[in-house]
C-alpha positions as CSV (number, residue, x, y, z in Angstrom):
1,M,223.7,-97.6,-73.8
2,N,224.1,-101.6,-73.1
3,V,227.5,-102.9,-72.2
4,G,228.3,-106.3,-71.7
5,P,231.6,-108.4,-71.2
6,S,233.8,-107.8,-73.5
7,L,235.8,-110.5,-75.1
8,E,238.5,-108.5,-77.1
9,G,238.8,-106.5,-73.8
10,P,241.1,-107.5,-70.9
11,Y,239.5,-111.0,-70.3
12,N,241.4,-112.6,-73.8
13,R,243.6,-115.3,-72.4
14,A,246.7,-113.2,-73.6
15,R,245.7,-110.3,-71.2
16,M,244.6,-112.0,-68.6
17,R,247.8,-113.8,-68.6
18,A,249.2,-110.7,-68.9
19,L,247.0,-108.6,-66.2
20,L,248.2,-111.8,-63.2
21,A,251.8,-111.5,-63.5
22,A,251.3,-107.2,-63.2
23,R,249.3,-108.7,-60.2
24,I,252.3,-110.3,-58.8
25,R,254.8,-107.7,-59.4
26,T,252.4,-105.0,-58.1
27,L,251.8,-107.5,-54.9
28,A,255.2,-107.6,-54.5
29,V,255.9,-104.2,-54.5
30,V,253.1,-103.5,-52.2
31,L,254.2,-105.9,-49.0
32,L,257.8,-104.9,-49.7
33,A,256.3,-101.2,-48.8
34,V,254.8,-102.5,-45.8
35,P,257.2,-103.9,-43.4
36,G,256.9,-106.8,-41.7
37,F,253.7,-107.6,-44.0
38,P,254.0,-111.3,-44.6
39,T,252.9,-113.1,-48.1
40,P,249.0,-113.4,-48.4
41,R,248.4,-117.1,-48.1
42,P,245.2,-119.0,-47.0
43,T,245.7,-119.0,-43.4
44,T,243.3,-118.5,-40.3
45,G,240.0,-119.1,-42.5
46,W,241.0,-116.2,-44.8
47,Q,240.9,-117.7,-48.8
48,S,241.7,-115.5,-52.0
49,S,241.3,-116.1,-55.5
50,G,240.8,-112.8,-57.3
51,P,239.3,-111.1,-59.0
52,P,241.7,-110.3,-62.0
53,L,241.6,-106.5,-61.4
54,Y,242.7,-106.9,-58.0
55,Q,242.1,-103.3,-56.5
56,V,238.6,-104.2,-55.0
57,N,236.6,-101.1,-54.0
58,A,233.0,-102.9,-53.0
59,V,231.5,-106.0,-52.6
60,A,228.0,-106.9,-52.1
61,A,226.1,-110.2,-51.1
62,D,223.7,-111.8,-53.6
63,P,220.4,-112.1,-51.5
64,G,218.9,-114.9,-53.6
65,E,222.3,-117.2,-53.9
66,D,224.1,-117.5,-50.4
67,S,227.5,-118.1,-52.0
68,A,227.2,-115.5,-54.1
69,V,229.2,-112.2,-54.1
70,Y,229.7,-109.3,-56.5
71,A,232.8,-107.2,-56.6
72,A,233.6,-103.9,-58.0
73,A,237.0,-103.7,-59.2
74,S,240.4,-101.7,-61.0
75,I,243.8,-101.9,-61.7
76,Y,244.5,-98.0,-61.6
77,S,248.1,-98.1,-63.3
78,V,246.6,-99.4,-66.6
79,S,243.1,-97.6,-66.3
80,Q,241.0,-100.8,-66.0
81,S,238.0,-101.2,-63.9
82,A,235.3,-103.9,-64.1
83,L,232.4,-105.6,-62.3
84,F,232.8,-109.4,-61.3
85,R,230.5,-112.1,-59.9
86,S,231.7,-115.3,-58.3
87,P,229.1,-118.0,-57.6
88,D,231.1,-119.9,-55.0
89,G,232.1,-118.1,-52.3
90,G,235.0,-116.1,-54.4
91,S,236.4,-119.3,-55.5
92,T,236.0,-118.2,-59.4
93,W,235.1,-114.8,-60.6
94,V,232.9,-114.3,-63.8
95,P,233.8,-110.9,-65.4
96,L,230.7,-109.0,-66.2
97,V,231.2,-105.1,-67.5
98,D,233.6,-103.3,-68.1
99,A,234.0,-99.5,-67.4
100,P,235.0,-97.7,-70.7
101,S,238.7,-95.7,-70.7
102,G,238.7,-93.2,-67.8
103,E,236.0,-95.0,-65.6
104,F,236.5,-96.9,-62.7
105,F,233.2,-98.7,-61.2
106,S,233.1,-97.6,-57.2
107,E,230.1,-99.0,-55.7
108,V,228.0,-102.3,-56.6
109,E,224.6,-103.4,-54.9
110,A,221.9,-106.6,-55.6
111,D,218.5,-105.6,-55.1
112,R,217.0,-107.0,-51.8
113,H,213.8,-107.4,-53.5
114,D,214.8,-109.1,-56.9
115,P,218.2,-110.3,-56.8
116,G,218.6,-110.5,-61.2
117,R,218.3,-106.5,-60.6
118,I,221.5,-105.4,-59.9
119,Y,223.1,-101.5,-59.2
120,A,226.3,-100.5,-59.8
121,G,228.5,-97.0,-59.9
122,S,231.3,-95.4,-61.5
123,Q,233.3,-92.4,-61.1
124,A,233.5,-90.9,-64.5
125,P,235.1,-87.5,-66.2
126,G,233.3,-84.7,-64.2
127,G,230.6,-86.8,-63.1
128,A,229.2,-90.0,-61.5
129,N,227.6,-92.6,-63.5
130,L,224.8,-95.2,-62.5
131,Y,224.5,-98.9,-64.2
132,R,221.7,-101.4,-63.9
133,S,221.3,-105.1,-64.8
134,I,218.0,-106.8,-65.0
135,D,219.3,-110.0,-65.7
136,G,222.0,-111.0,-63.2
137,G,224.1,-108.8,-64.9
138,Q,224.4,-110.1,-68.2
139,T,223.5,-106.9,-69.8
140,W,224.2,-103.5,-68.1
141,T,222.3,-99.9,-69.2
142,V,224.0,-96.7,-67.9
143,T,220.3,-94.9,-66.7
144,H,221.4,-91.9,-65.3
145,T,225.0,-89.3,-64.8
146,V,224.9,-87.5,-62.1
147,S,227.4,-84.3,-61.7
148,P,229.8,-83.3,-60.0
149,A,231.5,-86.2,-59.4
150,C,231.1,-88.4,-56.1
151,T,231.3,-91.9,-54.7
152,P,227.6,-93.6,-55.6
153,S,226.3,-95.3,-52.7
154,F,222.9,-97.4,-53.1
155,V,220.3,-98.7,-51.0
156,T,216.9,-100.5,-51.7
157,G,213.7,-99.0,-51.0
158,S,210.5,-100.1,-49.0
159,G,208.9,-100.5,-52.5
160,A,209.3,-103.7,-54.5
161,T,210.8,-101.6,-57.3
162,T,212.5,-99.1,-55.0
163,V,215.9,-98.3,-54.7
164,L,218.0,-94.9,-53.4
165,V,221.6,-93.9,-53.9
166,G,223.6,-91.1,-52.5
167,C,226.0,-89.2,-54.5
168,G,227.7,-86.3,-52.3
169,R,225.2,-84.4,-50.7
170,K,222.7,-85.7,-53.4
171,V,220.0,-88.6,-53.2
172,L,218.1,-89.6,-55.9
173,R,215.7,-91.9,-56.0
174,S,213.8,-94.4,-58.6
175,I,210.8,-96.2,-58.3
176,D,211.1,-98.3,-61.3
177,G,213.9,-100.4,-60.3
178,G,216.9,-97.7,-61.0
179,G,215.2,-97.2,-64.8
180,T,214.7,-93.4,-64.0
181,W,215.8,-91.4,-61.3
182,T,214.5,-88.3,-59.5
183,E,216.6,-85.9,-57.2
184,L,215.4,-85.2,-53.6
185,T,215.4,-82.4,-51.4
186,T,218.2,-83.0,-48.7
187,P,219.4,-81.6,-45.8
188,F,222.7,-82.8,-46.0
189,S,225.8,-80.1,-45.8
190,E,228.5,-82.9,-46.3
191,S,229.0,-86.2,-48.2
192,V,227.0,-89.4,-47.5
193,R,226.1,-92.9,-47.7
194,L,223.0,-94.4,-47.5
195,T,222.1,-97.9,-45.5
196,S,218.8,-99.3,-44.4
197,G,217.4,-99.7,-41.1
198,P,213.9,-101.8,-39.6
199,S,211.0,-101.2,-40.5
200,G,211.5,-99.8,-43.8
201,A,213.6,-96.7,-42.6
202,V,216.2,-95.1,-44.9
203,F,219.2,-93.9,-43.0
204,A,221.8,-91.3,-44.6
205,Y,225.3,-90.8,-42.7
206,G,228.1,-88.7,-43.1
207,P,231.2,-87.9,-41.2
208,T,229.0,-86.0,-38.3
209,A,225.7,-86.8,-38.6
210,I,223.4,-89.4,-39.1
211,Y,219.6,-88.8,-40.6
212,R,216.8,-90.9,-40.8
213,S,214.2,-90.9,-43.6
214,P,210.9,-93.0,-43.0
215,N,209.6,-92.4,-46.6
216,D,211.9,-93.5,-48.9
217,G,214.1,-89.9,-48.7
218,G,210.8,-88.2,-49.4
219,T,211.7,-85.9,-45.8
220,W,214.8,-86.1,-43.3
221,S,215.4,-85.7,-40.0
222,L,218.5,-85.8,-37.7
223,F,219.0,-89.0,-36.4
224,A,222.4,-88.7,-33.8
225,D,225.6,-86.5,-34.1
226,A,228.8,-88.8,-34.4
227,P,230.7,-89.7,-31.1
228,N,232.5,-87.0,-29.4
229,E,235.4,-88.9,-28.9
230,C,236.0,-89.5,-33.2
231,A,233.1,-87.4,-35.5
232,G,234.4,-89.1,-38.2
233,I,231.8,-92.0,-39.7
234,L,232.4,-94.2,-41.9
235,G,230.5,-97.4,-41.7
236,L,226.9,-97.5,-40.3
237,A,224.8,-100.7,-39.3
238,L,221.8,-101.4,-37.2
239,S,219.8,-103.3,-35.3
240,P,217.8,-104.8,-37.8
241,D,215.4,-105.9,-34.4
242,D,215.9,-101.7,-32.9
243,E,217.1,-99.0,-34.8
244,N,218.2,-97.6,-31.8
245,T,220.8,-99.9,-31.6
246,V,223.6,-97.9,-34.0
247,L,227.0,-99.0,-34.4
248,V,229.5,-96.9,-36.1
249,A,233.3,-97.2,-37.9
250,T,234.9,-94.3,-37.2
251,G,238.2,-92.9,-38.5
252,V,240.0,-89.4,-38.6
253,I,242.9,-88.2,-40.5
254,L,244.3,-84.8,-39.5
255,N,248.0,-83.9,-39.5
256,G,248.3,-87.4,-39.1
257,F,246.0,-90.4,-37.5
258,L,244.0,-88.4,-35.1
259,C,241.3,-91.3,-34.0
260,G,239.6,-94.2,-35.0
261,G,237.3,-97.4,-33.9
262,V,234.3,-98.8,-33.1
263,F,231.5,-96.9,-30.9
264,K,228.2,-98.0,-30.2
265,S,225.0,-96.6,-28.8
266,T,221.6,-98.2,-27.8
267,D,219.8,-94.9,-27.1
268,G,219.4,-93.8,-30.8
269,G,222.9,-92.0,-30.7
270,E,222.1,-90.0,-27.7
271,T,224.8,-91.3,-26.0
272,W,227.8,-93.8,-27.3
273,S,229.8,-96.3,-25.8
274,P,233.6,-96.4,-25.1
275,N,235.6,-97.1,-28.1
276,G,235.3,-101.0,-28.9
277,V,238.9,-101.3,-31.2
278,P,240.5,-97.9,-30.1
279,G,243.2,-96.1,-32.4
280,V,241.9,-98.3,-35.1
281,Y,240.9,-96.2,-38.3
282,M,237.7,-98.0,-39.2
283,T,235.8,-98.3,-42.4
284,D,233.2,-100.2,-42.1
285,V,230.7,-102.3,-40.0
286,V,228.2,-105.1,-40.5
287,I,225.9,-106.9,-38.0
288,D,224.6,-110.3,-38.7
289,A,220.6,-110.3,-39.4
290,R,220.6,-113.6,-38.0
291,T,222.5,-113.1,-34.8
292,P,222.6,-109.4,-34.3
293,S,225.5,-110.3,-31.3
294,T,227.7,-111.2,-34.3
295,I,229.7,-108.0,-35.3
296,Y,232.1,-107.7,-38.2
297,A,234.2,-104.2,-38.9
298,S,237.2,-103.5,-41.2
299,A,239.7,-101.0,-41.1
300,S,242.1,-99.2,-43.5
301,T,246.1,-98.6,-43.4
302,L,248.3,-96.2,-44.4
303,P,251.8,-96.7,-43.7
304,P,253.4,-94.8,-41.8
305,I,250.3,-92.7,-41.1
306,L,247.5,-95.8,-40.3
307,P,248.1,-98.5,-37.9
308,P,247.5,-102.3,-39.3
309,G,244.3,-102.5,-40.5
310,G,242.6,-105.8,-40.8
311,V,239.1,-107.1,-40.1
312,F,237.7,-107.5,-36.5
313,Q,234.8,-109.4,-35.1
314,S,232.5,-109.4,-31.9
315,R,230.4,-112.2,-30.8
316,D,229.0,-109.7,-27.5
317,G,226.9,-107.1,-29.2
318,G,230.3,-105.1,-29.7
319,A,231.7,-105.3,-26.0
320,T,235.0,-106.9,-27.3
321,W,236.4,-107.8,-30.7
322,T,238.9,-110.4,-32.0
323,N,241.2,-109.6,-34.8
324,L,240.8,-112.2,-37.3
325,Q,244.2,-111.7,-39.0
326,L,243.3,-111.0,-42.6
327,P,246.0,-111.7,-44.5
328,A,246.0,-108.1,-46.5
329,A,247.3,-104.8,-45.0
330,G,243.4,-103.3,-44.3
331,S,240.0,-103.7,-45.8
332,V,237.4,-101.0,-46.9
333,R,234.1,-102.5,-47.0
334,L,232.6,-105.9,-46.4
335,A,229.4,-108.2,-47.0
336,L,228.0,-110.9,-45.3
337,S,226.2,-113.3,-46.7
338,A,222.1,-113.6,-46.1
339,S,222.8,-116.6,-43.9
340,G,225.7,-115.1,-42.1
341,R,228.0,-118.0,-43.0
342,L,230.4,-116.4,-45.1
343,L,232.4,-112.8,-45.0
344,H,233.6,-110.8,-47.8
345,A,236.2,-108.2,-47.2
346,A,237.1,-105.7,-49.9
347,T,240.8,-104.9,-50.1
348,P,243.5,-104.1,-52.4
349,I,244.9,-106.8,-53.4
350,G,241.5,-109.2,-54.0
351,V,238.5,-110.0,-52.2
352,F,239.4,-112.4,-49.0
353,D,236.5,-114.4,-48.0
354,R,235.7,-116.2,-45.1
355,G,233.6,-119.0,-43.9
356,F,231.5,-119.3,-40.4
357,R,230.0,-122.1,-38.8
358,K,226.3,-121.4,-38.0
359,T,224.5,-123.3,-35.5
360,I,221.0,-124.4,-36.7
361,Q,218.1,-124.8,-33.9
362,L,216.0,-127.6,-34.5
363,P,212.7,-128.0,-33.9
364,T,211.9,-129.7,-30.6
365,R,210.2,-133.3,-31.2
366,P,206.5,-133.6,-29.8
């Protein structure tokens, strides 16, 4: 099934005006429901210009163009969902593909081996659809449907055309760039997400455990258990230089908010450092590959159960953290450009983007 941008769908001018008007009305309701939450505006370095479907589930930086970013976004109240691309750091957004009615995109990932190859996952009635584009998002094909329903999580493997997707307790692998998929044997007893580590290893993490595969999902071994202080891993990042240096974003809701924060281990999860951001329901954590001491973490909120969310930065490897004052109630996922200059936060009211100045080390003159 080839799917392209629909000129007759929600993107004609009249429909766009209606969507933007609905966005303003919905945003007003959201803000009124959160006491003391200020109207979003481009302060403290953050900016937001969309996308038009503003309930954003996922963002992914383009590894080939530092200023380009993808977003999986929806408006659930009108049953619309689509993938978007911004070529200019979130200033403008181009629609790529509409989801069929009743289907919602929940994940998007650009292949680090071939940035023109993009993967996306949607939650569909009774299952999840895996999408692929091999032309930079111009056309899309559904290459596989996974059952039962799950939230797909993609990671590029060690080979030039190897990609894996986690879907509930399942992991599927493709060796032809997402054209066909094979389900692998896994030891997981809970739903997992996938991420990559140094030396080509792939990691899977659920709320209570982290697993490692040295061979693109062929075999898995237990890598670490979740921190005892908060056994609810929602995000995982590994140092690009040492896979034993691990950071996890955690959050557990049980009979009201129970625990949350960012924990760090330098011994492969044998021990975990004290909570870096205590009492906050953290959803994601990313490490700047070029400056590994710089780390970002996102947090969600749900009044009155969860405390205020946002985006936090550490410049000392996770020892101390600064609230970057995201002008939105919370963020579910983060994406950092390859250079580390642009940070993108997926929020319920759009993608918020922030630029950072990076020091460039010039070679010494002879």
